[in-house]
C-alpha positions as YAML, in Angstrom:
chain: A
units: angstrom
residues:
- id: 1
  name: MET
  ca: [20.56, 87.29, -47.48]
- id: 2
  name: VAL
  ca: [19.25, 84.12, -44.65]
- id: 3
  name: LYS
  ca: [17.36, 86.11, -41.51]
- id: 4
  name: VAL
  ca: [17.10, 84.77, -37.80]
- id: 5
  name: LYS
  ca: [13.54, 84.56, -36.36]
- id: 6
  name: THR
  ca: [12.11, 88.23, -35.56]
- id: 7
  name: SER
  ca: [11.36, 87.04, -31.96]
- id: 8
  name: ILE
  ca: [15.14, 86.55, -31.74]
- id: 9
  name: GLU
  ca: [16.39, 89.61, -33.25]
- id: 10
  name: GLU
  ca: [13.69, 91.67, -30.53]
- id: 11
  name: ILE
  ca: [15.37, 89.70, -27.70]
- id: 12
  name: GLU
  ca: [17.89, 91.89, -25.64]
- id: 13
  name: GLN
  ca: [21.01, 90.03, -24.83]
- id: 14
  name: TYR
  ca: [21.27, 88.42, -21.32]
- id: 15
  name: ARG
  ca: [24.00, 90.29, -19.28]
- id: 16
  name: PRO
  ca: [25.68, 88.83, -16.00]
- id: 17
  name: GLY
  ca: [27.19, 90.81, -13.60]
- id: 18
  name: GLU
  ca: [30.69, 91.99, -13.38]
- id: 19
  name: THR
  ca: [33.24, 88.82, -12.42]
- id: 20
  name: VAL
  ca: [35.38, 88.74, -9.34]
- id: 21
  name: GLU
  ca: [37.88, 89.36, -11.71]
- id: 22
  name: GLU
  ca: [36.47, 92.30, -13.72]
- id: 23
  name: THR
  ca: [35.74, 94.19, -10.61]
- id: 24
  name: ALA
  ca: [39.04, 93.63, -8.82]
- id: 25
  name: HIS
  ca: [40.62, 95.07, -12.01]
- id: 26
  name: ARG
  ca: [38.28, 97.88, -12.03]
- id: 27
  name: VAL
  ca: [38.74, 98.86, -8.25]
- id: 28
  name: LYS
  ca: [42.26, 98.31, -7.89]
- id: 29
  name: LEU
  ca: [42.06, 94.95, -5.23]
- id: 30
  name: ASP
  ca: [43.58, 92.00, -4.90]
- id: 31
  name: VAL
  ca: [40.99, 89.06, -5.90]
- id: 32
  name: SER
  ca: [41.24, 87.57, -2.59]
- id: 33
  name: GLU
  ca: [39.63, 90.70, -1.29]
- id: 34
  name: ILE
  ca: [36.86, 90.98, -3.18]
- id: 35
  name: ILE
  ca: [33.69, 88.83, -1.92]
- id: 36
  name: LYS
  ca: [30.86, 88.36, -4.10]
- id: 37
  name: LEU
  ca: [27.13, 87.80, -2.56]
- id: 38
  name: ALA
  ca: [25.50, 88.92, -5.99]
- id: 39
  name: SER
  ca: [24.34, 85.65, -7.29]
- id: 40
  name: ASN
  ca: [22.61, 83.48, -4.62]
- id: 41
  name: GLU
  ca: [25.48, 80.81, -4.55]
- id: 42
  name: ASN
  ca: [26.34, 78.86, -1.60]
- id: 43
  name: VAL
  ca: [29.41, 80.35, -0.05]
- id: 44
  name: LEU
  ca: [29.80, 77.54, 2.00]
- id: 45
  name: GLY
  ca: [30.08, 75.21, -1.74]
- id: 46
  name: PRO
  ca: [29.07, 72.13, -2.71]
- id: 47
  name: SER
  ca: [28.52, 68.95, -0.29]
- id: 48
  name: PRO
  ca: [32.21, 67.21, 0.13]
- id: 49
  name: ALA
  ca: [30.36, 64.13, -1.41]
- id: 50
  name: ALA
  ca: [29.11, 66.30, -4.55]
- id: 51
  name: VAL
  ca: [33.10, 66.98, -4.91]
- id: 52
  name: GLN
  ca: [34.24, 63.13, -4.38]
- id: 53
  name: ALA
  ca: [31.48, 61.86, -6.91]
- id: 54
  name: ILE
  ca: [32.79, 64.12, -9.48]
- id: 55
  name: ILE
  ca: [36.54, 63.25, -8.92]
- id: 56
  name: SER
  ca: [35.17, 59.49, -8.69]
- id: 57
  name: GLY
  ca: [33.76, 60.22, -12.07]
- id: 58
  name: VAL
  ca: [35.94, 61.84, -14.33]
- id: 59
  name: ASP
  ca: [36.90, 58.39, -15.87]
- id: 60
  name: ARG
  ca: [33.73, 57.54, -17.41]
- id: 61
  name: VAL
  ca: [33.56, 60.58, -19.40]
- id: 62
  name: ASN
  ca: [33.99, 59.22, -22.42]
- id: 63
  name: THR
  ca: [30.65, 57.84, -22.37]
- id: 64
  name: TYR
  ca: [27.25, 58.81, -22.85]
- id: 65
  name: PRO
  ca: [25.41, 59.48, -19.45]
- id: 66
  name: THR
  ca: [21.59, 57.90, -19.29]
- id: 67
  name: VAL
  ca: [19.31, 59.13, -21.73]
- id: 68
  name: ASP
  ca: [16.73, 60.28, -19.25]
- id: 69
  name: ALA
  ca: [18.88, 60.98, -16.14]
- id: 70
  name: ILE
  ca: [17.75, 57.48, -14.93]
- id: 71
  name: HIS
  ca: [19.22, 57.32, -11.75]
- id: 72
  name: LEU
  ca: [19.24, 61.35, -10.07]
- id: 73
  name: ARG
  ca: [15.40, 60.99, -11.02]
- id: 74
  name: SER
  ca: [15.42, 57.59, -9.00]
- id: 75
  name: GLU
  ca: [17.13, 59.19, -6.12]
- id: 76
  name: ILE
  ca: [14.57, 62.08, -6.58]
- id: 77
  name: LEU
  ca: [11.54, 59.92, -5.92]
- id: 78
  name: SER
  ca: [12.86, 58.88, -3.25]
- id: 79
  name: HIS
  ca: [12.73, 61.70, -1.52]
- id: 80
  name: LEU
  ca: [9.46, 62.95, -2.63]
- id: 81
  name: GLY
  ca: [7.39, 60.82, -0.89]
- id: 82
  name: GLU
  ca: [3.99, 58.88, -0.96]
- id: 83
  name: GLY
  ca: [2.05, 59.35, -4.13]
- id: 84
  name: PHE
  ca: [4.67, 60.34, -6.85]
- id: 85
  name: LEU
  ca: [5.87, 58.02, -9.89]
- id: 86
  name: ILE
  ca: [9.42, 58.17, -12.17]
- id: 87
  name: GLU
  ca: [7.15, 59.77, -14.60]
- id: 88
  name: ASN
  ca: [6.39, 62.58, -12.68]
- id: 89
  name: ILE
  ca: [10.10, 64.00, -12.31]
- id: 90
  name: VAL
  ca: [12.25, 65.33, -15.09]
- id: 91
  name: CYS
  ca: [15.84, 66.62, -15.46]
- id: 92
  name: GLY
  ca: [17.27, 69.09, -16.81]
- id: 93
  name: ASN
  ca: [20.60, 71.07, -17.75]
- id: 94
  name: GLY
  ca: [19.69, 73.60, -14.84]
- id: 95
  name: SER
  ca: [16.00, 74.50, -13.75]
- id: 96
  name: ASP
  ca: [16.26, 76.82, -17.14]
- id: 97
  name: GLY
  ca: [16.82, 74.03, -19.17]
- id: 98
  name: VAL
  ca: [13.68, 72.11, -18.01]
- id: 99
  name: ILE
  ca: [11.55, 75.72, -17.95]
- id: 100
  name: GLU
  ca: [12.73, 76.09, -21.40]
- id: 101
  name: ALA
  ca: [11.20, 72.56, -22.22]
- id: 102
  name: LEU
  ca: [8.22, 73.57, -20.66]
- id: 103
  name: VAL
  ca: [7.79, 76.82, -22.63]
- id: 104
  name: HIS
  ca: [8.90, 74.90, -26.02]
- id: 105
  name: LEU
  ca: [5.83, 72.40, -25.13]
- id: 106
  name: PHE
  ca: [3.36, 74.94, -24.58]
- id: 107
  name: ILE
  ca: [3.69, 78.20, -26.16]
- id: 108
  name: GLU
  ca: [3.42, 78.99, -30.21]
- id: 109
  name: ASP
  ca: [3.89, 81.97, -31.71]
- id: 110
  name: GLY
  ca: [1.39, 84.74, -30.12]
- id: 111
  name: ASP
  ca: [0.56, 82.89, -26.89]
- id: 112
  name: GLU
  ca: [0.76, 84.70, -24.35]
- id: 113
  name: ALA
  ca: [2.42, 83.96, -20.56]
- id: 114
  name: ILE
  ca: [1.42, 85.80, -17.09]
- id: 115
  name: ILE
  ca: [4.41, 86.80, -15.17]
- id: 116
  name: PRO
  ca: [4.00, 88.65, -11.94]
- id: 117
  name: ILE
  ca: [6.88, 91.46, -11.57]
- id: 118
  name: PRO
  ca: [9.78, 91.65, -10.54]
- id: 119
  name: THR
  ca: [10.72, 88.33, -10.68]
- id: 120
  name: PHE
  ca: [13.47, 85.95, -12.33]
- id: 121
  name: SER
  ca: [14.36, 87.55, -16.03]
- id: 122
  name: PHE
  ca: [14.51, 84.12, -17.68]
- id: 123
  name: TYR
  ca: [10.83, 83.31, -17.88]
- id: 124
  name: GLU
  ca: [10.39, 86.52, -20.33]
- id: 125
  name: LEU
  ca: [13.49, 86.15, -21.88]
- id: 126
  name: VAL
  ca: [12.71, 82.21, -22.94]
- id: 127
  name: VAL
  ca: [8.79, 83.30, -23.57]
- id: 128
  name: ARG
  ca: [10.30, 85.35, -26.16]
- id: 129
  name: MET
  ca: [12.46, 83.15, -27.73]
- id: 130
  name: HIS
  ca: [9.74, 80.77, -28.47]
- id: 131
  name: GLY
  ca: [7.49, 83.84, -29.80]
- id: 132
  name: GLY
  ca: [5.26, 84.07, -27.02]
- id: 133
  name: ARG
  ca: [3.83, 87.51, -25.60]
- id: 134
  name: PRO
  ca: [5.33, 88.33, -21.76]
- id: 135
  name: VAL
  ca: [1.88, 89.98, -19.99]
- id: 136
  name: PHE
  ca: [3.41, 91.43, -16.89]
- id: 137
  name: LEU
  ca: [1.49, 91.66, -13.49]
- id: 138
  name: THR
  ca: [3.07, 94.16, -11.31]
- id: 139
  name: ARG
  ca: [2.92, 93.17, -7.77]
- id: 140
  name: ASP
  ca: [1.63, 95.40, -4.67]
- id: 141
  name: SER
  ca: [3.80, 96.88, -2.51]
- id: 142
  name: GLU
  ca: [4.55, 93.99, -0.39]
- id: 143
  name: PHE
  ca: [5.41, 92.22, -3.29]
- id: 144
  name: GLY
  ca: [2.30, 90.52, -3.50]
- id: 145
  name: PHE
  ca: [-0.32, 89.53, -5.89]
- id: 146
  name: SER
  ca: [-4.17, 87.95, -5.51]
- id: 147
  name: SER
  ca: [-5.30, 85.39, -7.57]
- id: 148
  name: ASP
  ca: [-8.36, 87.60, -8.85]
- id: 149
  name: GLU
  ca: [-5.01, 89.95, -10.36]
- id: 150
  name: ILE
  ca: [-3.89, 86.45, -12.34]
- id: 151
  name: ILE
  ca: [-6.76, 85.76, -13.70]
- id: 152
  name: SER
  ca: [-8.06, 89.46, -14.68]
- id: 153
  name: LYS
  ca: [-4.87, 89.27, -17.46]
- id: 154
  name: VAL
  ca: [-6.09, 85.92, -18.56]
- id: 155
  name: THR
  ca: [-7.18, 85.86, -22.18]
- id: 156
  name: ASP
  ca: [-7.69, 83.22, -25.06]
- id: 157
  name: ARG
  ca: [-3.84, 82.94, -25.79]
- id: 158
  name: THR
  ca: [-3.01, 82.83, -22.42]
- id: 159
  name: LYS
  ca: [-0.83, 79.16, -22.11]
- id: 160
  name: LEU
  ca: [1.45, 79.31, -19.37]
- id: 161
  name: ILE
  ca: [1.65, 81.27, -15.84]
- id: 162
  name: PHE
  ca: [4.95, 81.60, -14.14]
- id: 163
  name: ILE
  ca: [5.54, 82.01, -10.34]
- id: 164
  name: ALA
  ca: [8.64, 81.83, -8.21]
- id: 165
  name: SER
  ca: [7.93, 81.13, -4.42]
- id: 166
  name: PRO
  ca: [10.14, 82.28, -2.98]
- id: 167
  name: ASN
  ca: [10.31, 85.26, -5.32]
- id: 168
  name: ASN
  ca: [13.60, 86.03, -6.66]
- id: 169
  name: PRO
  ca: [14.54, 89.00, -6.21]
- id: 170
  name: THR
  ca: [12.02, 89.76, -3.31]
- id: 171
  name: GLY
  ca: [12.20, 86.81, -1.27]
- id: 172
  name: ASN
  ca: [8.25, 86.49, -0.78]
- id: 173
  name: SER
  ca: [6.43, 83.09, -0.97]
- id: 174
  name: ILE
  ca: [2.71, 82.00, -2.33]
- id: 175
  name: ASP
  ca: [-0.19, 81.53, -0.52]
- id: 176
  name: GLU
  ca: [-1.10, 77.99, -0.70]
- id: 177
  name: GLN
  ca: [-4.52, 78.95, -1.43]
- id: 178
  name: ILE
  ca: [-3.98, 81.37, -3.92]
- id: 179
  name: LEU
  ca: [-2.33, 78.66, -6.26]
- id: 180
  name: ARG
  ca: [-5.20, 76.21, -5.54]
- id: 181
  name: ASP
  ca: [-7.49, 78.93, -6.50]
- id: 182
  name: LEU
  ca: [-5.68, 79.34, -9.81]
- id: 183
  name: LEU
  ca: [-4.96, 75.59, -10.30]
- id: 184
  name: GLU
  ca: [-9.12, 75.49, -9.99]
- id: 185
  name: SER
  ca: [-10.05, 78.44, -12.07]
- id: 186
  name: LEU
  ca: [-7.68, 78.16, -14.91]
- id: 187
  name: ASP
  ca: [-6.61, 75.88, -17.98]
- id: 188
  name: ALA
  ca: [-3.29, 77.17, -18.09]
- id: 189
  name: MET
  ca: [0.09, 75.44, -17.35]
- id: 190
  name: ILE
  ca: [1.32, 77.31, -13.89]
- id: 191
  name: ILE
  ca: [5.36, 76.92, -13.91]
- id: 192
  name: LEU
  ca: [5.79, 76.73, -9.73]
- id: 193
  name: ASP
  ca: [9.71, 77.95, -9.50]
- id: 194
  name: GLU
  ca: [10.84, 76.82, -6.21]
- id: 195
  name: ALA
  ca: [14.76, 77.38, -7.02]
- id: 196
  name: TYR
  ca: [14.96, 78.61, -2.97]
- id: 197
  name: ILE
  ca: [12.29, 76.61, -1.26]
- id: 198
  name: GLU
  ca: [15.34, 74.41, 0.46]
- id: 199
  name: PHE
  ca: [15.59, 77.91, 2.33]
- id: 200
  name: SER
  ca: [11.81, 78.25, 3.43]
- id: 201
  name: SER
  ca: [10.45, 77.47, 6.36]
- id: 202
  name: LYS
  ca: [7.38, 76.70, 4.12]
- id: 203
  name: PRO
  ca: [6.72, 73.15, 2.68]
- id: 204
  name: SER
  ca: [7.51, 72.30, -1.26]
- id: 205
  name: LEU
  ca: [4.30, 72.58, -2.81]
- id: 206
  name: ASN
  ca: [5.11, 69.40, -4.78]
- id: 207
  name: ARG
  ca: [2.32, 67.17, -3.75]
- id: 208
  name: LEU
  ca: [-0.12, 69.80, -5.17]
- id: 209
  name: VAL
  ca: [1.11, 67.74, -8.68]
- id: 210
  name: LEU
  ca: [-1.26, 64.90, -7.67]
- id: 211
  name: GLU
  ca: [-4.36, 67.23, -7.40]
- id: 212
  name: TYR
  ca: [-3.85, 69.43, -10.30]
- id: 213
  name: ASP
  ca: [-2.85, 68.30, -13.99]
- id: 214
  name: ASN
  ca: [-1.89, 71.71, -14.83]
- id: 215
  name: LEU
  ca: [1.07, 72.57, -12.68]
- id: 216
  name: ALA
  ca: [4.61, 71.89, -13.04]
- id: 217
  name: VAL
  ca: [7.06, 72.82, -9.81]
- id: 218
  name: ILE
  ca: [10.65, 73.33, -11.12]
- id: 219
  name: HIS
  ca: [14.09, 72.74, -8.68]
- id: 220
  name: THR
  ca: [17.58, 73.50, -8.95]
- id: 221
  name: PHE
  ca: [20.75, 72.33, -7.51]
- id: 222
  name: SER
  ca: [22.26, 75.21, -7.93]
- id: 223
  name: LYS
  ca: [21.20, 77.24, -4.73]
- id: 224
  name: ALA
  ca: [21.40, 75.24, -1.35]
- id: 225
  name: TYR
  ca: [23.02, 72.55, -3.14]
- id: 226
  name: GLY
  ca: [26.49, 74.40, -4.18]
- id: 227
  name: LEU
  ca: [26.12, 72.75, -7.82]
- id: 228
  name: ALA
  ca: [25.51, 75.96, -9.87]
- id: 229
  name: GLY
  ca: [28.46, 75.11, -12.25]
- id: 230
  name: MET
  ca: [27.73, 71.76, -13.18]
- id: 231
  name: ARG
  ca: [24.17, 73.04, -14.45]
- id: 232
  name: VAL
  ca: [21.45, 70.43, -12.99]
- id: 233
  name: GLY
  ca: [17.88, 70.64, -12.15]
- id: 234
  name: TYR
  ca: [14.37, 69.01, -11.71]
- id: 235
  name: GLY
  ca: [11.08, 69.40, -12.60]
- id: 236
  name: VAL
  ca: [8.16, 67.56, -10.76]
- id: 237
  name: ILE
  ca: [5.07, 67.40, -13.19]
- id: 238
  name: PRO
  ca: [1.80, 65.84, -13.82]
- id: 239
  name: GLY
  ca: [2.33, 62.48, -15.34]
- id: 240
  name: TRP
  ca: [0.36, 62.78, -18.10]
- id: 241
  name: LEU
  ca: [2.65, 65.53, -19.56]
- id: 242
  name: PHE
  ca: [5.89, 63.00, -19.25]
- id: 243
  name: PRO
  ca: [6.03, 61.47, -22.90]
- id: 244
  name: TYR
  ca: [5.77, 64.82, -24.38]
- id: 245
  name: TYR
  ca: [8.32, 66.08, -22.60]
- id: 246
  name: THR
  ca: [10.30, 63.52, -23.48]
- id: 247
  name: ARG
  ca: [10.16, 64.43, -27.35]
- id: 248
  name: ALA
  ca: [10.29, 68.31, -26.68]
- id: 249
  name: THR
  ca: [14.17, 68.13, -25.18]
- id: 250
  name: PRO
  ca: [17.67, 66.74, -26.22]
- id: 251
  name: PRO
  ca: [18.72, 63.46, -24.98]
- id: 252
  name: PHE
  ca: [21.73, 63.44, -22.59]
- id: 253
  name: ALA
  ca: [20.57, 66.67, -21.32]
- id: 254
  name: VAL
  ca: [22.36, 66.31, -17.51]
- id: 255
  name: ASN
  ca: [25.75, 65.27, -17.86]
- id: 256
  name: THR
  ca: [27.64, 62.26, -16.19]
- id: 257
  name: LEU
  ca: [29.19, 64.18, -13.62]
- id: 258
  name: ALA
  ca: [26.41, 66.65, -13.17]
- id: 259
  name: GLU
  ca: [24.00, 63.01, -12.58]
- id: 260
  name: ALA
  ca: [26.41, 61.95, -9.95]
- id: 261
  name: ALA
  ca: [27.39, 64.86, -8.22]
- id: 262
  name: ALA
  ca: [23.49, 66.10, -7.74]
- id: 263
  name: ILE
  ca: [22.66, 62.49, -6.34]
- id: 264
  name: ALA
  ca: [25.53, 62.04, -3.68]
- id: 265
  name: ALA
  ca: [24.07, 66.40, -2.73]
- id: 266
  name: LEU
  ca: [20.47, 64.68, -2.14]
- id: 267
  name: ARG
  ca: [22.30, 62.15, 0.23]
- id: 268
  name: ASP
  ca: [24.48, 64.60, 2.35]
- id: 269
  name: GLU
  ca: [21.37, 65.69, 4.41]
- id: 270
  name: LYS
  ca: [24.19, 67.22, 7.11]
- id: 271
  name: HIS
  ca: [25.69, 69.51, 4.55]
- id: 272
  name: LEU
  ca: [22.33, 70.96, 3.50]
- id: 273
  name: GLU
  ca: [21.49, 71.40, 7.47]
- id: 274
  name: ARG
  ca: [24.80, 73.54, 7.76]
- id: 275
  name: THR
  ca: [24.15, 75.71, 4.90]
- id: 276
  name: ARG
  ca: [20.43, 76.38, 6.52]
- id: 277
  name: LYS
  ca: [21.97, 77.17, 9.70]
- id: 278
  name: MET
  ca: [24.21, 79.55, 7.96]
- id: 279
  name: VAL
  ca: [21.84, 81.43, 6.04]
- id: 280
  name: GLU
  ca: [18.82, 81.18, 9.17]
- id: 281
  name: ASP
  ca: [21.97, 83.07, 11.55]
- id: 282
  name: GLY
  ca: [22.89, 85.33, 8.17]
- id: 283
  name: LYS
  ca: [19.89, 86.28, 7.88]
- id: 284
  name: LYS
  ca: [18.97, 87.60, 11.38]
- id: 285
  name: LEU
  ca: [22.09, 89.10, 11.52]
- id: 286
  name: LEU
  ca: [21.49, 91.21, 8.02]
- id: 287
  name: THR
  ca: [18.01, 91.99, 9.04]
- id: 288
  name: ALA
  ca: [18.54, 93.34, 12.57]
- id: 289
  name: GLU
  ca: [21.75, 95.61, 11.55]
- id: 290
  name: ILE
  ca: [21.71, 96.41, 7.89]
- id: 291
  name: PRO
  ca: [21.09, 100.49, 8.24]
- id: 292
  name: PHE
  ca: [18.69, 100.34, 5.34]
- id: 293
  name: LYS
  ca: [14.88, 98.65, 5.28]
- id: 294
  name: VAL
  ca: [15.54, 95.09, 4.58]
- id: 295
  name: TYR
  ca: [13.36, 92.58, 3.41]
- id: 296
  name: PRO
  ca: [14.31, 89.16, 5.01]
- id: 297
  name: GLY
  ca: [12.16, 86.30, 2.80]
- id: 298
  name: ASP
  ca: [12.11, 82.96, 2.48]
- id: 299
  name: ALA
  ca: [15.12, 82.40, 0.49]
- id: 300
  name: ASN
  ca: [18.86, 82.79, 0.80]
- id: 301
  name: PHE
  ca: [19.11, 86.42, -0.16]
- id: 302
  name: VAL
  ca: [17.68, 89.52, 1.70]
- id: 303
  name: LEU
  ca: [16.27, 92.55, -0.62]
- id: 304
  name: VAL
  ca: [17.27, 95.90, 0.54]
- id: 305
  name: ASP
  ca: [16.01, 99.38, 0.01]
- id: 306
  name: THR
  ca: [18.71, 101.79, -0.18]
- id: 307
  name: SER
  ca: [16.50, 104.93, -0.53]
- id: 308
  name: PRO
  ca: [17.51, 107.68, -0.45]
- id: 309
  name: LEU
  ca: [20.23, 106.68, -2.44]
- id: 310
  name: THR
  ca: [19.98, 104.78, -5.64]
- id: 311
  name: SER
  ca: [21.00, 101.07, -6.26]
- id: 312
  name: ARG
  ca: [23.70, 101.98, -8.21]
- id: 313
  name: GLU
  ca: [24.70, 104.12, -5.79]
- id: 314
  name: VAL
  ca: [25.20, 101.84, -3.26]
- id: 315
  name: THR
  ca: [26.53, 99.10, -5.44]
- id: 316
  name: GLU
  ca: [29.41, 101.04, -6.88]
- id: 317
  name: ALA
  ca: [30.02, 102.23, -3.17]
- id: 318
  name: LEU
  ca: [30.31, 98.17, -2.01]
- id: 319
  name: LYS
  ca: [32.40, 97.66, -5.28]
- id: 320
  name: SER
  ca: [35.20, 100.18, -4.10]
- id: 321
  name: MET
  ca: [35.05, 98.33, -0.76]
- id: 322
  name: GLY
  ca: [35.13, 94.80, -2.65]
- id: 323
  name: ILE
  ca: [31.67, 93.76, -2.17]
- id: 324
  name: ILE
  ca: [29.90, 92.78, -5.07]
- id: 325
  name: VAL
  ca: [26.18, 92.21, -4.44]
- id: 326
  name: ARG
  ca: [23.19, 92.55, -6.94]
- id: 327
  name: ASP
  ca: [21.83, 96.16, -8.61]
- id: 328
  name: CYS
  ca: [17.78, 95.18, -9.06]
- id: 329
  name: ALA
  ca: [17.24, 98.23, -11.25]
- id: 330
  name: GLY
  ca: [17.60, 95.65, -13.57]
- id: 331
  name: PHE
  ca: [14.37, 93.57, -12.72]
- id: 332
  name: ARG
  ca: [11.74, 95.11, -14.67]
- id: 333
  name: GLY
  ca: [8.97, 96.85, -12.45]
- id: 334
  name: MET
  ca: [11.64, 96.85, -9.40]
- id: 335
  name: GLY
  ca: [12.54, 100.47, -9.30]
- id: 336
  name: ASP
  ca: [15.66, 101.84, -8.06]
- id: 337
  name: SER
  ca: [16.50, 102.03, -4.92]
- id: 338
  name: PHE
  ca: [16.64, 97.90, -4.48]
- id: 339
  name: ILE
  ca: [19.89, 95.93, -3.93]
- id: 340
  name: ARG
  ca: [19.96, 92.04, -2.81]
- id: 341
  name: ILE
  ca: [22.50, 90.75, -0.83]
- id: 342
  name: THR
  ca: [23.17, 86.78, -0.67]
- id: 343
  name: ILE
  ca: [23.89, 85.65, 2.53]
- id: 344
  name: GLY
  ca: [27.60, 84.53, 3.35]
- id: 345
  name: ARG
  ca: [29.23, 83.29, 6.12]
- id: 346
  name: ARG
  ca: [29.69, 85.39, 9.26]
- id: 347
  name: GLU
  ca: [32.94, 87.30, 8.61]
- id: 348
  name: ASP
  ca: [30.77, 88.32, 5.08]
- id: 349
  name: ASN
  ca: [27.99, 89.40, 6.54]
- id: 350
  name: ARG
  ca: [29.83, 91.66, 9.06]
- id: 351
  name: ARG
  ca: [31.98, 93.17, 6.30]
- id: 352
  name: VAL
  ca: [28.56, 94.28, 4.25]
- id: 353
  name: VAL
  ca: [27.17, 95.51, 7.48]
- id: 354
  name: GLU
  ca: [29.92, 97.50, 8.15]
- id: 355
  name: ALA
  ca: [30.39, 98.93, 4.47]
- id: 356
  name: LEU
  ca: [26.42, 100.01, 4.27]
- id: 357
  name: ARG
  ca: [26.76, 101.63, 7.63]
- id: 358
  name: LYS
  ca: [29.74, 103.80, 5.88]
- id: 359
  name: ILE
  ca: [27.80, 104.93, 3.14]
- id: 360
  name: LYS
  ca: [25.02, 105.69, 5.11]
- id: 361
  name: ASN
  ca: [27.18, 107.74, 7.31]
- id: 362
  name: ARG
  ca: [28.35, 109.77, 4.45]
- id: 363
  name: VAL
  ca: [24.91, 111.02, 3.22]
- id: 364
  name: ILE
  ca: [23.77, 111.99, 6.80]
...
């Protein structure tokens, strides 16, 4: 009998959370009564200009898109600042596609990738997909780590180090000096995932790609730009890596409509500012009024410690009230008392606060 690779057989299948429709059916509410604050999507939706770009592009879907998303890459280049070249930018089918391409480039059977946990579970999944071995570093009580702790995990098989900044699900960001220390001390490639950087008061560390040849910075259009369903992301990489990247990825990775929408989204700075303002205001409200310990972080969500209740108890209670949030017990190294709440509109945030107050009052 023909068999698939052992590395694939051993991977646990990714299981997304319940959809709005599934939750509505289970708790016997109408779909219109459910709010989903579990996936860190932009509740304002995409830029109207991006929607129009999609509509305008529909009559071109009978032809192939550009082979390397050159129009989108050129637009990104215009936003990066001085010093960057078009060869510093690559695009993919979501930021996941860019990350997978980089893993494909560097990981062979038995190679290692260091992953500070808790963090985005896709890093572990994609390393295992390519026959690699994840090496986990547990973050401290405030979800940080030092450069020395990372370096202590390095072996002669270490090829990649994953760092999400701001981190998902904890929301905290890496100190620039720690990143510089790692870049200067190690030969391994560091993948810095800045999926949530648009929500942070700290600047992107894209510019370090011009100083170090072992750094790739990843970005997405799924979060701040509201294009999660279009699946488009990009990476800022050192120029030497570009010709190898193009060999390791399939052509036409970004479809015509996604490319058009992403370009329009980048140009609509007012929509991005509205999104940022909504998140900033919502974070203040949730941090001040949620009756549990809140970690506000630098992203478009807050992390909440629900102790003495378990995360499962709280997420199920919230679902019964029509509110879907993320139970963080599924994040390796997270424990069983944390939930992640996407920041929504003011009325959504108020509803979450009132629901959590009711839940806490039940156990007092």
